[in-house]
Structure formats: C-alpha cells, structure tokens
KEBATOR-207326 format. One record per residue: x, z, y of N, C-alpha, C in turn; residue in one letter. Coordinates in steps of 0.2 Angstrom, whole numbers, plus 5000, padded with zeros to 4 digits. Last residue first. Layout:
N
XZYXZYXZYA
...
***
This chain:
780
510450344942510750294947511150244944L
510250424931509750374933509950324938C
510850534925511150464924510650414926D
510250634930510950634931511150564930R
508650574938509050614933509750594934C
507850594954508250554948508650604944L
507250684961506850614959507150584953A
507950784966507550804960507150734958V
509350804972508950734972508550754966Q
510250914971509950884977509550824978G
510950854957510950904962510750874969P
509750764946510450764950510450814956R
509050824932509050804938509650804942F
508350824915508750854920508650814927D
506650844909507250804910507650834915R
505150844897505650864904506250834904C
503550844892504150804892504650824898P
502550954882502850934890503450894890C
501050994876501750964875502050944881L
500151144880500251074881500951054878R
498951234874499651244875499951174875R
497351284879497851244876498451264879Y
496451364885496351354878496851314876K
496851374899496851434894496851414887T
497351224905496851254903496951314898N
498151124918498151184913497451204911H
498951004929498351034925498551084918G
500250884929499750934931499250944927A
500850784921501150844922500650904926C
499950664911500050704917500450764917S
499250524905499750564905499950604911F
498250434908498050494909498550544909L
498650304905498550314913498450394914L
498550304891499150324895499150334902P
497250384882497350334888498050344891E
497350464872496950394871497150354877K
498350584867498150564873497950494869Q
497750714854498450654856498050624862L
497750894848497450824853497950774855Y
497450994835497950954840497550894843C
496851144831496551084832497151054837E
496851294830497351254825497051174826R
496051384836495751334830496151284826V
496951434844496551474840496251444834G
497751324850498051364844497551404840E
497551174853497151234853497351264847A
498951074860498551104854498151174857V
499050904867499050974867498851004861A
499450764876499450794870499550874871P
498150804887498350804882499050754882Y
497550834900497950884897498250874890L
496750724903497350734907497750794904H
495950654890496050704892496750704896N
495250554878495450544884495450614887M
495850574861495350584867495750564873E
496250584844496450544849495750554855Y
496450724834496050684837496350654843E
496850834819497250794825496550734828T
496650974811496450904813496850884819S
497651074808496951064804496751004805D
499251084812498551054814498151044809C
500551204817500051174811499451144815A
502051174823501351184824500951154819I
503451154823503051194818502451214821S
503951044829503851104833503451144829L
503650944820504350954821504351034826Q
502250944821502650964815503250984817L
502050884833501750944832502150984825F
502650754830503050804836502750874836V
501850694821502350714819502750764824E
500850644831500650694826501250734823E
501350594847501350584840501150634836K
501750594860501050574859501050554851N
503050584865502850654862502150644860L
503350464871503750484865503450544861F
502350464881502250424876502650444868S
503050554892502450574887502350524880F
504050494900504150514892503650544887F
503450484912503650424908503850434900T
503450614917502750584914502950514910P
504450744917504550664917503950634913E
504850894925504350864921504350784921C
506350954927505850924930505250884924V
507251124923507151054923506551034927L
507351254921507851224926507851134925G
506251304914506951294910507351244915H
505251314924505651364920506251374917R
505051174924505451204931505651284927R
504251144913504851114914505351144919C
503151224917503451234911504251204912T
502751174929502851244929503351254922E
502351044924502651044929503051114930T
501351074915501951044912502451044918C
500651234919500551154918501351134915T
500051384911500551344914500451264914H
499351464903499151464909499651414914Q
499851434890499251414891499051414898P
501451364890501051424889500451404891E
502051214883501951264888501551314886S
503451164873502851184873502551234878V
504651024877504351094876503651114875W
505850914875505150924874504951004873A
507050814885506950874880506150884880T
507950674890507250694886507350754883L
509050594892508850664897508250684896S
509150494885509550544883509450614888G
508350394890507950444885508450504883L
508350354907508750354901508350414895P
506750334916507550364916507650354908P
506850194906507050224912506550274915W
507350124892506850154896507250194902A
507450024877507750034883507250054888H
507150124862507050074867507350084874P
507750164848507950184854507850134859A
507750214832507250174837507350204844W
508450284825508650224823508250164829G
509550414833508950384831508950314830A
510650484836510750444830509950404829G
510350564847510850514848510750464842P
508850624849509250624844509750554845S
508150724862508250654860508850644854W
507550874857507950844861508050774858V
506351014858506650954854507050904860L
506451194856506151134860506451074856H
506951304849506451314854506151254857T
508051294841507451294837506851304843A
509351294843508951374844508251364841N
509651164842509951214838509651284837P
508151064843508651094846508951144842S
507450934833507451004834508051034837L
507450774839507650814834507650894837A
506650614840506850664843506950724836L
506050504836506750504836506950564841P
504950504821505150534828505750524829S
504850354812505050424812505150444819P
503550234817504150244814504350324814P
501850234815502350244819503050264815S
500850154803501050204806501750194809Q
500350024799500150044807500450114808M
500750014786500849954792500849984799A
499950104780500750114782501050064787P
498450164785498950114782499550114785S
497650254792498250274787498650214784K
497750244810497250214803497950254798T
498350254821497550274821497350264814K
499750304827499550314820498750324820P
500150174839499950244838499550244830S
501650084838500950084838500850154836P
503050104850502750094843502050114843P
503250004865503150074862502950064855L
504049924876503949924869503849974864P
502949904890503549944886503449934879P
502749764899502449804893502949844889T
502949764916503149744909502849794905A
502449794928502149734926502349724919C
503249904933502549924931502149854928F
504749954934504449884932503849904929D
506150034941505350044940505049974939Q
507449994944507150014938506450014936H
507749944956508049914951507849934944Q
506850024964506849954965507149914958I
507250164961506550134960506650064960Y
508650154965508450164959507750144958A
508350124980508750084976508650104969H
507750244983507450184984507850124979I
508750344981508250344977507850284978R
509850294990509950314983509350304978E
509250325002509550245000509550254993L
508950455003508450415003508650335000M
510350495003509850514998509350474997G
510750435015511050425009510550435003E
510050515025510050435024510250415016C
509250655017509750625021509750545021T
508450725008508150695015508750665019Y
509150744997508750704996508250685003E
510050865003510250805002509750735002Y
509350975016509350945009509650875008P
510051035029509750985027509750965019L
510351145040510451145033509851075032Y
511451255053510951195051511051175044P
511551425048511851365050511351305049D
511151585054511051535049511251475052V
511051755055511351705057511251645052Q
509751885059510151835054510451765057T
509151945069509851965067510251915062R
507951875069508351875075508951905074M
507351905055507651845057508151835063I
507152045057507752025052507851945054T
506052025066506652075067507252055064K
505151955058505351935065506051975067I
504952045047505251975047505451945052A
504152145054504852155051505152085049A
502952085057503452105063504152115060E
502452055045502552005049503052025054F
502352175039502752135035502952075040E
501452225048502052265047502552225043E
500252155048500652155052501352185051S
499752055035500152125036500552115040N
499251935036498751985036499052045037N
500351855034500151855040499651915041Y
501551865023500851875022500651895031D
502851745023502651805023501851815024V
504251645020503651655019503251725018T
505551575027505351645027504551625026W
507151485027506351495027506051555024V
508451515027508051465031507351465032H
508951595017508851625024508451585028P
507451575007507951615013508651595012K
506951395005506951465004507451495009G
507051264997507451285003507551365003I
506051244988506751214987507251224993F
504851334991505251324984505851294984D
504751315004504651395002505051384996E
504751185007505151215011505251285009A
503651145000504351124998504851165001Y
502551205006502751224999503551204997P
502051245019502451195018502851215012H
501051345021501051285025501451235022Q
500751405003500951405010500951335014S
500351354992500351424992500651444999S
499751234985499851254992499851314993V
500751204971500251224973500251224981Q
502251164970501751114970500951134972F
502451284955502651254961502151194963V
501451424948501651344949501951324955A
501351544944501751534949501851474950T
499651514941500151564940500651564946G
499251374948499251394940499751454940T
497951294958498551364957498551374950A
498151134961497751174959498351244957E
498051004967498551054970498251114967R
497050894964496750964966497351024968S
496950734973497350794970497150864971T
496350654983496450634976496950684971P
495250724994495950704992495950694985K
494050804994494050734994494750694993G
494850935001494250904998494250835000R
495850985009496150945003495350915000F
495051045019495650995021495750955015F
494351145015494051085017494551025018E
494651234999494851215006494551145008H
494451244985494251294989494451284998N
494851134979494151174975494051234981L
495951074984495251044985494751084982S
496751234989496751164985496051124987S
497751364994497351314995497351254991H
498051514986498251464988497551414990P
497051664991497351624986497651554989P
498451665001498151694996497451704996N
499851595008499051585006498751615001F
500951645020500751645012500051635013R
501551555034501051605031501051595025A
503251555039502651525038502251575035Q
504651505050504251565047503551545046L
506351445049505651425049505151475046F
507651455059507251485055506551465054V
508651305065508051355066507951385059C
509551205063509751275065509351325066G
509051075063509351095070509451175070N
508551075051509151045051509451055058A
507451155054507951185049508651135050I
506751055060506851115063507451155060A
506450955051506850935057507151005061E
505751025041506350995039506750995045L
504551045050505051115047505651085046P
504150905052504450955058504851015055A
503550835043504250825044504550875049P
502250935034502550885039503150875039G
501351025027501850975024502050915028E
499851035037500251045030500751005030Y
499851095054499851065049500151055043P
499451265048499151195049499651165054F
499951395050499451375043499351295043G
500651415059500251455059499751425054F
502451435060501951385059501351435058G
503951425070503451475067502751425066I
505651435072505151385072504551415068F
506951525081506251525077505751465078L
507851475090508051525085507451515080K
508051345100507651385098507951415091A
508951225104508951295108508651355105K
508551125095509151145095509351215099R
507151115099507251145093508151165092L
507351035111506951105110507151145105L
507950925106508250965110507851035111Q
506650875098507450895096507750935100Q
505850855110505650895106506350915101F
506550735116506450805120506350855114E
506350645106507050665108507150735112H
505050625105505350655100506150675101Q
504050685119504350635117504750665110P
502750815119503550795120503650735117L
501450875126501650835120502350805123L
501751035134501450975133501650935127G
502451155134502751085137502351035137H
502051315139501851255136502151195139N
502551465136502751415140502651355135K
501351605134501651555130501951505136V
500651685142501351705141501751655138F
499351645141499651635147500451645146A
498951575125498951625129499451605135P
497851435121498651455122498651505127V
496451405122496751445117497551455116E
496251345134496251405134496451445128P
497551225139496951235134496851325134P
497551185157497851205150497451225146R
496951015161496951085162497251115156Q
497150885158497250915166497250985166T
497550865144497550815150497550835156E
498750935132498150935137498150885141Y
499550985117499150925121498650935125Y
500851095115500151075114499851035119V
502051165111502051085114501251055113T
502751315117502251275114502351205116G
503851455115503751385117503251355114H
504051625119503651585116503651515119I
505351735117505051695122504651635118E
505151885107505351825109504951785115M
504652015106505252005104505651945106Y
503252015109503552075110504352065110K
502851905104502951905111503251955113N
502351935090502951885093503251885099L
501252005093501852035091502452005092I
500451905100500551965105501151995101A
500251815089500751795096500851855100L
499451875081500151865079500651845085F
498351895089498651945086499351935084K
497951765090498151795097498651865094E
497451665083498151675081498351725087K
496251595087496151655082496851685081G
496951445089496251475089496351545084K
497951345087498151415090497451465091W
497351225082497851275079497951345081I
496751175093496351225088496851265083S
497751115101497451185103497051225098A
498951035093498251025094498051115096E
500351055089500151015095499451015097K
501351165080500651145082500451115089G
502451285079502251225076501451205076Y
503251355093502651365088502451285085V
504951425094504351365095503851365090V
505651555103505251535096504851475099A
507151655106506751595108506351565102M
508051735106507451765108507051705109S
509451675103508951715097508351745098S
509751525107509451585110509051615105V
511251435103510651445101510351525105K
512451375107511851375112511251395110N
513251385095513451415100512851425108A
512551295086512751375086512851415091K
512651175092511951205091512151285091I
514151145092513751155097513151195098L
514351145078514551205081514251215088Q
513551025075513251095072513751155076R
514250935084513650935084513351015081E
515550935075515550955082514750975085T
515050895063515350965064515350975070Q
513450805065514150805063514350875065N
511850815057512250825062513050835061L
510550695053511150735051511650755057E
508850685054509550675057510050725055E
507950655039508050695045508650695048S
506950545031507550565033507550615038V
505750545016506050525024506750555025F
504850515002505150555008505350515013G
504550484987504750424992505250474998M
504250514972504550534978504850494981F
502950454962503650444964503650474970S
501850574953502050514957502750514959N
502050674943501650614941501650564946D
502750764949503250714946502650654943P
502150824965502050814958502450774955T
502750824978502150864976502150874968H
504050794986503950794978503450854976P
503350725001503650774997503550774990F
502650605002503150625007503650675005M
502650494988502350534992502950564996T
501850354981502450374983502350424988M
501150284965501050314972501550354974F
501650234954501550184960501450214966Q
501450334945502150334949502150274953T
500150304939500350354944500950354948P
499750144940500150184936500350244940Q
497950134943498650114945499150154940L
496650154945496850134939497550104939N
495950194956496350134957496650104950W
495350344960495050274956495450214956Y
495350394977495550384970495350324967G
494750424989495350384989495650374981W
493450474988493450424992494250384992N
493550534970493450544978493450484981T
493150604953493150544958493050564966R
492950704945493650694950493650644954Y
492050714935492050744941492550744947G
492150654923492450714924492250744930R
491750514925491450564920491650634921L
492650474937491850464937491550514931T
493750484930493750534935492750524937A
493750404919493850464917493650514924Y
493750284927493150304921493150364920E
494850274935494050264938493550294932E
496250374937495750344931495050334933H
496450464948496750394948496250354943N
496150594945495850564951496050494951Y
497050614934496450624933496050594939A
498350594940498150544936497350544934P
498450624958498450644951498150604946E
499250584972498650554968498750574961T
499750634988499950624981499350614978G
499950645002499850714998499850694991F
500350515007500650585009500550625004T
500950385000500250424999500550485001D
501050204998501350275001500850325003I
501150114983500650154988500950204991V
501649964979501850044979501450064985R
501249834967501049864973501449944972V
501349764956501849754960501749804967R
500149774949500749804946501349804950C
499249694955499249764957499849794955R
499049564952499649584955499749664956Y
497849554944498349534941498949544944K
496949614952497049654946497649624943K
496949534963497249604964497349634958F
496349414959497149414959497349484960S
495049414961495349434954496149434954L
495249464978494849444972495149464965G
495849494990496249454984495849434978M
495149564998495249495000495649464994H
494949704994494449664996494549584997Q
496349734991495749724985495249684988K
496849745002497049694998496549684992M
496049845008496049785011496349725007Q
496549945001495849925000495849865003Q
497849955003497649944997496949924997L
497949995017498049925014497949905008G
497550125015497050065019497249995017H
498450175008497750175004497350125009Y
499850065010499550135011498750125008D
501249985003500649975009500550055007T
502349854998502349935000501749935004Y
502549754984502149754991502049824992I
503849644977503449704979503049714984L
503849504976504049544970503749624972D
502749384982503149444984503349474977F
501949274981502749254983503149314984P
500849234969501049284975501849284976L
500249064967500649134965500749184970P
498849024977499449004974499849074971S
497649074982497648994981498348984979T
496849204974497449174978497449104977L
495249214968495949214967496249194973P
493749264978494149214974494749234974C
493049334986492749344979493249304975N
493349355001493749384995493549404989G
492649275008492449345009492749385002R
493449135016492949165013492949235014G
494949045012494449055017493849085013P
496149125001495749065003495149095008P
497749195004497049215003496549155005V
499149225004498749155003498049165001G
499849335009499649325002499349264999L
500049295023500549305017500449305011H
498549285028499249235028499749235023S
498149415026497949365022498349295023Q
499249495035499149505028498749435022L
498749435046499449425045499449435036E
497449485048497549405049498149395045K
497749625048497349595042497449525042L
499249685053498549665055498349625048S
500549705052500049775054499449745056V
502049675040501149655043500949715046T
503449615037503149665039502549645042V
504449555023503949535028503649585030R
506249545018505549585020505149535023L
507349555006507049505010506349535012S
508549675005507949645002507749605007H
509749765008509749695008509149655004G
509649895011509849875004509949805003L
509249885023509949895023510049885015I
507849865020508249815024509049825023F
507349985015507349925011507849875015L
507750085025508150075018508050025015A
506950045036507650045037508050035030A
505650065030505949985032506649985033L
505650205028505650155022505950085024I
505850245041506350255036506250215030D
504550205046505150185050505750185045A
503750275037503650205038504250175041W
503950415042504150385035504050315034Q
503650415055504350435054504450405046V
502250375054502750335057503450345055M
501750505047501650435044502150385047E
502150615058502350595051502350535047G
501550615070502250575069502350555062L
500450645082500450645074501050575073P
501050635099500650645093500950635088G
502150605108502250665104501550685099G
501850495116501750565119501950625115K
501850385106502450395111502450455116L
500650405100501350425097501950435101V
499450385105499650445107500450455104R
498950255101499050275109499350335111P
499250255087499750215092499650235099S
498250315079498950345079499250305086F
497050235076497050295080497650325082V
496450105070497250125073496950175078D
495550055062495350095067495950135069G
495649965052495550025049495550085055S
495749845059495149845055495149925051E
496949845066496449865070495749875065E
498249945057497849885058497249895063T
498850065053498950025060498549975060L
498650075039498350125045498450105052F
499349965032498649975033498350005038G
500649895033500449965035499749965036I
501549805022500949815025500649875028H
502849725016502649795020502049785023I
503449635003502949635009502849705011L
504949564997504549624998504049625004I
505949494986505449484991504949544992H
507449564982506849574980506349544987K
509049524973508749534980507949534979Q
509749624961509349564963509049574970D
511449674960510749694962510349634964R
512849724952512349674954511749704955Q
514049854957513549824953513049774956R
515149894966515049824966514549804959G
514950044965515450004964515349924961A
514050134970513850084964514450034961L
514850194979514650244973514450184968K
515050104989515550134985515350164978E
513750104992514050044991514650064985E
513550234998513150214991513450154989L
514350215009514450275004514250264997R
513750125017514450115015514550165010R
512450185020512550125015513350115013A
512950285029512650305020512650245016A
513250215039513850255035513450275029R
512050165043512550115041513050155037L
511250275045510950225040511650195038W
511950325057511850365051511750315045Q
511750215065512450225064512450265056Q
510350225068510550165064511450185061A
509350305074509750325067510250285064L
508950245084509350315086509750335079H
508350125078508950115083509350195084R
507350195072507850155068508450145073I
506550245083506950295078507450255074R
506150135090506750175094506950215088K
505350085080506050035081506550085084K
504450165080504750165073505450115076M
503850155093504150215091504550205084F
503450025093503950045098504250105094S
502450035082502949995081503550015087L
501550125091501850145085502350105082S
501150035101501650095103501850115097E
501149855099500849945097501449985100K
501849755102501249745103500849815101G
503049695090502849715095502149725097T
504149675075503649645080503649695086G
504849685065504449745065503949715071I
505749595064505349585059504749635060L
506749645074506349575076505749565071E
507249745068506849755074506449695076L
508049665058507449705057506949735062L
509049605065508449575062507849605060R
509749715068509449675073508849635071A
510549795061509749815060509549765065L
511949755050511649745057510849755057D
512449765038512749805043512549795050R
511749775021511749745028512049795033R
512249745004512149785011512249755017F
511449614996512049634999511849685005A
510549544981510649594987511449614989A
510849374975510949454975510949474982Q
509549284970510049304976510049364975V
509149204955509049264959509749274964R
508849024953509249094953509249134957P
507148984953507748974956508149034955P
506248944938506348994944507048984946P
505948774933506248844932506348884938P
504348704937505148714937505348774936P
503148684925503348714931504048714930S
502548524918502948594918503248614924P
501048464921501648464922502048534922V
499948424908500148484912500848474914A
499548254907499748314903500048364908G
497848204911498648204913498948264910T
496648244907496848164906497648154908Q
495948364904496648354903496848294901N
494548354906495048374912495848364911R
493948344894494048294898494448304904W
493948474890494448424886494448374891P
494148614899493748574898494048504895L
494748784895494848714898494248664896P
493448914893494048874891494148804895P
493249034906493148984902493648954899C
493849134914493349164911493249104906F
494849134924495049124917494649144912W
494849034939494849094935494949074929E
495248904940495348944945495349014943V
494948844927495548834930495848864937E
493648904923494348884918494848874920S
492948914933492948974928493448954924L
492948784939493248834943493348894938Y
492348704928493048694931493348744935I
491048774928491448764922492248764923L
490548734940490548804939491148804933F
490548594941490948624945490948694943S
489648584930490248564928490648594933C
488348614935488648654931489348634929E
488448614954488348574947488748624942T
488748674966488148684962488048654956G
490048664969489648614972488848624970D
491748714971491148724968490548684972V
493048694977492648644975492048644971G
493648784983493848774977493448714973F
492748804994493448784995493748764989F
491648864987491648784989492248754991A
492048984986491948944980491948874981Y
492249034998492949014994492648974988C
490949065005491248995005491848985001P
489949164995490549164997490849084998D
488649134989488749194992489449204996S
488549014982488449004988488549074993T
488349064968489049024970489049014979W
487449144962487749164968488349124971R
486849074951486449124956486649134962A
487849024944487148984946486849024952R
488749134943488949074947488249034949M
488049194933488249224940488349174945W
488149104922487549114924487649154932E
489549094921489149034923488349054926V
489749224916489949204923489649144925K
489049234904488849264909489049244916G
489949124897489149104898488949154905A
491149184896491049124900490249124901C
491449304890491149314896490949254900D
492249274878491449294878491149314884P
493149174873492949184880492249204880Y
493449154860494049184864493749194872K
492349104855492449174855492949204858P
491348994864492049004862492149084861D
490348884868490248934865490948944861R
490248814885490448814878490448884875P
488848744892489248794893489648804886V
489048564897488748624893489248684893E
488948424906489248484904488848544901C
488448304911488248314905488648384902Q
488948264924488248284924488148304916D
490348234920490148284923489448314924R
490048104914490348144910490148234914R
489648024925489248044919489448094914G
490748034933490148074935489648074929E
491547944926491748014926491148054928M
491047834928491047854922491247924921A
491047814942490447814939490447844933K
492247804951491947874948491347874943G
492247664954492747704949492647774947N
491147654962491147624956491647654952L
491247754972490847764968490847724961L
492447684977492447774976491847764970S
491847564983492547574978492447624974N
490947614992490747564986491247574981R
491647685000491147724997490947674990L
492547585006492847635002492147674998I
491547505014491947485007492247535004Q
491147605023490547585018490947555012D
492247625030492047675025491547665020V
492347495035492847515032492647575026K
491147495045491147455038491747465033I
491447605052490947615048490947575042A
492547555059492747615055492147625049I
491947465067492547445062492547495057D
491147545075490847495071491347465066S
492147615081491747645077491447605072V
492747515090493147545085492747575079N
491647475098491847425093492247455088Q
491547605105491047575101491147525096A
492747595111492647645106492047635102I
492447495121493047495116492947535109A
491447545127491247485123491747475119Q
491947665134491547675129491347615124I
492847585142493147625137492747645131R
492047525151492447485147492747515141E
491347655156491047595152491447555148M
492547695164492347725157491847685154L
492547595174493147605168492947645163G
491447615179491547555177491947555171A
491647745184491147735180491347675175A
492647725195492847755188492247745182P
491847665204492447625200492547655194Q
490847725210490647695205491247665200F
491447765221491247825217491047785210R
491547655228492147685226492147735221D
490247625232490647585227491247615224L
489847725240489647725233489947685229P
490847695251490847765247490547755240F
490547575255491247585252491147655248R
489347565261489347535255490047565252A
489447605275489147655269489247635264E
489747495282490247545281490047595275D
488447375276488847415282489547455278G
487547395263487647375268488047415273K
487347465250487947415251488047385257H
486347545251486947585252487447535252F
485147485247485347475254486047505256D
485147425230484947485236485347445242T
485547345220484947335223484747365228S
486547395213486747325217486247325221N
486047505207486547515211486547455217E
485347445196484947475202485547495208L
486447405190485847345192485547385198R
486847515185487347465189486947425192A
485947575177486147605183486547565188L
485947475167485247495171485447525178I
487147505161487047445164486447455169D
486947645156487347635162487247565166M
485847615146485847655151486247645159R
486747535138486247505141485947535147K
487847635134487947565138487347545141M
487047725126487447745132487547685137L
486647645116486047665120486347685126L
487847625109487547575113486947575117E
488147765107488447725112488247655114L
487047785097487047815104487547795109M
487447695087486847685090486947715098D
488747755084488747675086488147675090S
488247875079488647875084488747805088M
487547845068487247875073487647865079R
488547795060488047755062487647775068R
489347905058489647835061489147805064L
488547985050488848005058489047945062V
488447915039487847915044488047945050G
489747915035489447845037488847865041R
489848065032490248035038490047955040S
489148075021488948105027489248075033E
489947995012489247975013488948005020L
491048055012491047995014490347975017A
490848175007490948185013490948115015G
490548134994489948164996490248165004M
491748084991491348034991490648064994V
492548204990492748144995492148094997E
491948274979491848284987491948244992T
492248184968491648194970491548224978R
493648184968493248124969492548134972I
494148314968494248274973493748214974T
493948444962493448404962493548344967F
494948534963494948504957494248454957P
495548514981495148534976495248504970S
496448454989496248524990495848554984D
496848324986497248374983496948444984G
496248265002496548244994496948294992L
495348375011495948325010496048325002R
493948415021494248405013494748365015K
493648415035493348465030493648465023A
494048305041494448355040494248405036S
492848215042493448185039494048245037F
491948295049491848265043492448255039Q
492748335060492548385056492348365049G
492648205067493248235065493148295060G
491248195070491648155066492348175062L
491148295078490848295072491148265067S
492048245089492148315085491848305079T
491248135092491948125090492148185085M
490048195097490148155091490748145088L
490648255108490348305103490248265096F
491148145116491648215113491348255109C
489848095118490348055115490848115112L
489248195126488848175120489448145115T
490048195136490048245133489748235126F
489748065142490348085141490448135135F
488248075145488548025141489248045138G
488248175155488048185149488248135143I
488948105165489348155162488948195155G
488248005168488847995165489148055161L
487148085173487048035166487648025163V
487748135184487448185178487348135172F
487948025192488548075189488348115183I
486747985194487147945191487747985187R
***
C-alpha cells in the first residue's frame, strides 16, 4: 500500500513539474514570435493536462480498491486493527487532496482549450502571412540569402536561436536575421506598431576621487587565494593610493570627468582557463599578473568609476546578458559597460559567448597583455598570409587596445603596475641596515639555477647568497649547499629580505617581472646577463608563439637584449648592471664594483601610484576606439574631389624633419595633441621606435595616418617614381634604390616595430612627460 501511494505521489509531482515547465518555458514578450510559440506551448500543455487528469483518475481508482481490500482483511479484529487503520488515515487525506487537484486540473484544461481556440482564431491572418515569407532580394543586404540558407541547415545547432523564437519556418529565419541580427531587411508586415523611440540617455554622472577602498574589497569577492592576495596588496598600499589621488586631483584642478561603467573580467583566474596560480600565490609563487591586476582595480576605483569584477565564466555571461546556448547569438540587450578590462583568456571567452555582439562591442575592450601584441600579429589576414599568426594574436583590435606591463613597444598602451614608495625615514633606515655582502637570487624555480654553478661560485667568494626557491620536502639539488634558501616567501617577507640585501641578481629568467623594480625601489643593485644575440620569437622557445617578434634591430630598445630591458634602458647604472656572464672577469669585476657603490632607493615616476593614476586617467578620458576619426580621404584616384587637403605638416627650420604647422587649415581633434607631432625618416636598419628614440622622442602610431600621404614624401625631398598602396606593417616607406614609395592600405597595420634594409620608413614621433613615457607633455 505504501509503495503504491509513494509511486502515485511522485508521479503527481513529476506531472506537475512537467506542466510547470510547459508554461514557464516561454513568457509573453520573450520572443518576436509570441503568438506562435505561445499557441504551440498551449497545445502541448493541453495534452499534458489531459494525461495528468487521466492518471489522477486511475490513481484514485487504485487507491479505492486498496481501501476496499483493507476493509475485508482480518486486521480489523481486536486491538491489532488500530495499527493499520492509523496508518491508512494519512492515505485517506492524500486521496482527498488528489481528488481536489484532479478537479483543478480539469478546470485548467477547459480554460486552456478556450485560450487555444481564441489564440488560433486571432492569429489565423498573421499565420497566413508567416507561411508565405520569401527571402528578399535587396542589394543593401547581400548576405541575406546565404544566411537564410545557413539557418535552414543549422538553426538547431544552438538553443539560442529557439530562445529568440526561431522555430524552423522561413519567416522565423527572416525575423531573426532582420531583428536580432542585421543581415536581412525588416519585414513590412512586422512594422504594425511604430518603433518606440528610445529614451534619451540619462545625464552622465561625474567621477569623483574616492577616499575609502572598503567597497572595492567587497567587489573583488572571496573564494580564491589570488583574490586574497590582491585584496591584501590593495590594503597594504591604500594610504599611498589615497595620497597619490589627492595630488592628481590638485593637478587636474576640478576638471570634469565622466564616470564610466567598467567590467573587469580576469580570465586567467576562471576555472575554465585552468586557474593554476591561486594555489601557490600566497606561498610566494608567480605574482606578476596578480600584482598588476590588483593595481588596475585600485586605480580604476580610486578614479571614481563604477566597477563590476568577475573571475568566473558564469558571472561574465550574467553581466554581459548572454542568451542561453552556445554563444552564436548576439546579446539580449545593449552592453551595459563603457569599458571592459580583461586578458587573452577573457577575450577568448567573450568572443565564444557574445556571438556577433563581440564584433560590435570589441572597441570597448582593453586587453591586459604582459608581453605585448605587435600589429603584424594582430591583423588576422595579414598574419595568416605573412606567417605571423600565433595562438594569441589575430584579433583585429586597435593595437593600442593591448596594455602591457612594461613599455615594450609604443604600438601598445603601457599600463604598468606600482611599486611601494618609501618615505624619507624608511629610506634612511634601509641605507643604515644594508648588508654590503648580501645577495638575493631572482628565481623561485629550481630549474633557473641549473647550470649556474660557475657564476654562483664566483659570487660566493664575495657575498652571502640567499634564495627563495620552492620545494616541498627535500632541498632542490640545483641549489648549492652554500646558498641560504628561504623557500617561497610571502610578499611582505620577501620585501624585508630585499631591504637588507645589497645585490639582486638575475640568471636570465623570468623575463620582465616586477621583482627587479621592487628590489631597486628597496635600495638593491640589480645585476643581469646581457643576451648575445638578443632573445626573440625567432630564436628562443619562450617567445615562440607570442604575438611579438621583439626583433633585434641594431641598438633598438625593446628587443630582449637582457632579462629586463626596461631596467637596462630606462634606469641603467648605478642601479642596474648588465654584463656578459660568459666573461668571468667582467662578471667578477662588476660584483666588486657593486659592493663599493652606494645607491639610494629609486623608483621611476611611471611606477608610482600617482604615475599609474595619471596614465589610466588619460587613457579613459581620451582613448576612444569606437569613434571613427575624421581623417581626410586617401588619394586613390586622380579626381580632384578625392584628393586630400594640403599636408598640415611643414619642414623644420633645419630641413631634417617635419613638424605640425600651427597655421594648418585642417586640424582635427586628436589625442595625443597634434602639436606634439614630428616626422622623421628612418635609416634602413632601424625601426621607427629606435628612430624616434635617437631624437629623444617616442614613436606615436596614432600619428601614422597624417604621414600616409604622397605629398609627405615630397616635403621631405624624397623622389617617388611610383607610389603604391599595399598592406605591409613597414609602410609608409620608400625603397630608395629604385625610388619606389609605398603607402599603408590597412590602418590596423601602422606599426612602430619592424625594419627591412630595403626601406627607409616614415616615422611619427612625439615628446613625452618626464618620467612618464606613455604621455606627451600636453596629454594630461
């Protein structure tokens, strides 16, 4: 009896769940096909209701039989009868409830039948039209027929199409392709009600500098050690951030700033990307990425912008408004964010789940990219044709949407991070407590120490060597016995070690991390190896597959000529020594000199809290990759109407280069301001990056469009027997031997990187603020 009752009860629950699913699957207003989908759902629901009513009736009959059988048994005799009768009391109550539910189900079935009849009657005319849809032949929509054909074959490949109302009919394809996507023209019979004008956008809220970071710590969330590390870092640097904010606020003198709605999606910390950093981060594991993300979060929040932070794919989908399915459909509503900061993992996740909306909104994305992405690797077609395609490039973004840890190339925006600043008391204390014979080795993995016995033996003659090499139970055999190994240290303990040490020495890896800058800021001298030849994607496994060549070009900066090119070129002696480790005499002489040299703690301005706030503020206020710049047309025809206006550049007084002419009749609004532009011609063996640096300037790729004109060659007295437009990341350039001039056909390929001995390149340069290479003097 109990078994039959249980089966009956669970059958009832199952049927009720099925019924609920039928009615909740579609709601009015969910789809452009409301009438049709609701009618179909009601037909199915009516069948479910009838089956449910029949099963309930059968269930009651069986329970009635059980009750009669119960009355005929001998268990009703004597005291024993009380037990089964008591047990059957709940069953009697359940039976009454089932009878009541059955009656309700019957009533509902009648009402559904009435609704069906009315719906079918009212929708008959509309359905007639829908069944007669033909694919329009409109030259403004050349892809429409092909897309309809694709939908016929694959509309069931992603549930998102059904979510938007596609049901396999020709009309549903056309409505989807005209109203959700944009490949087909709108159907006339769909315009029965005039388009409701969208309300005017609300007035922009002005950003105000924040004085309390508590809300930011809540936004970051919990559940990962990497998040705990970032929150701890933000708390530790809070006072420095707030002091820097006050200084920048005074510098801006009340200038109005729009508050931006910003999504920060840290893709490499998602489970889907295989978050391997979190388990080791609090034990002193790889920290560079977490350091940079913590500082980005702090800077954006202190500048007064509205933030959302995600480290999971589910949260990303929720914030973006991703429809259910496999990511082939556009977003369900306009993107609610002005900017999205993410990394390559997050970029891939966004593309996978945003469908066509990714192309529409990718101009709002900023990609935190440690080593940088050069234009030749970023342009998909060009990278494929010329052999530059890698696992990480080919996104067709504006190259300055990629933001690097160090200023590797002006083609990307320099984001950076911050190092802790010392007050005067701390600086004096560090100088007093420095141990001139103490060295710390840069390298937490045992493999870095392999094969370095010769250097370590020389260093051991003069200094006590400390290491922070990871191990679980046994000391790594690669670390010599004379080295005092502390194991992986938490960040604050590692800082204390640097404050005592005289020397911080690198053995070639890891490349370009934050630790050397932290060591220099704590009064250490950084000693590193010179690479000969320089490392690049052409000759070193680590850079192979990365979307940057970092190619060697004479004395060019930003090639990987050492473990830390920024420290070598932007800081240099006495804080940074770069020597040939294969020359034992040079290596030993450097150690002796370093021990005798007194250095103060040093931190470049661009790696202070104020420097980073200044830089990010300028990017947010001035970088707009969604707007089309008002550039003059390229002279592709001989028609006077198609000719560009006269060049706004003028020859410098010494006739060596071009400068922006203040009296130019055509002066569009641009950032950086055009007054900082100068144009130079490179030597054949130099990149534009190196050419500008030789003149004390920085290459500015934004200005290439102003040089990409035939008349610029004439102004520089360069004779061109022919001028061609082509896709090449070295153009505009001149092949002097044959007097052939080349202009850039694809703006995404304008690049400060790259050289060829055949060409002399036209290079746009600008000035820069002291200590802030990312910004020109008037850029703030």
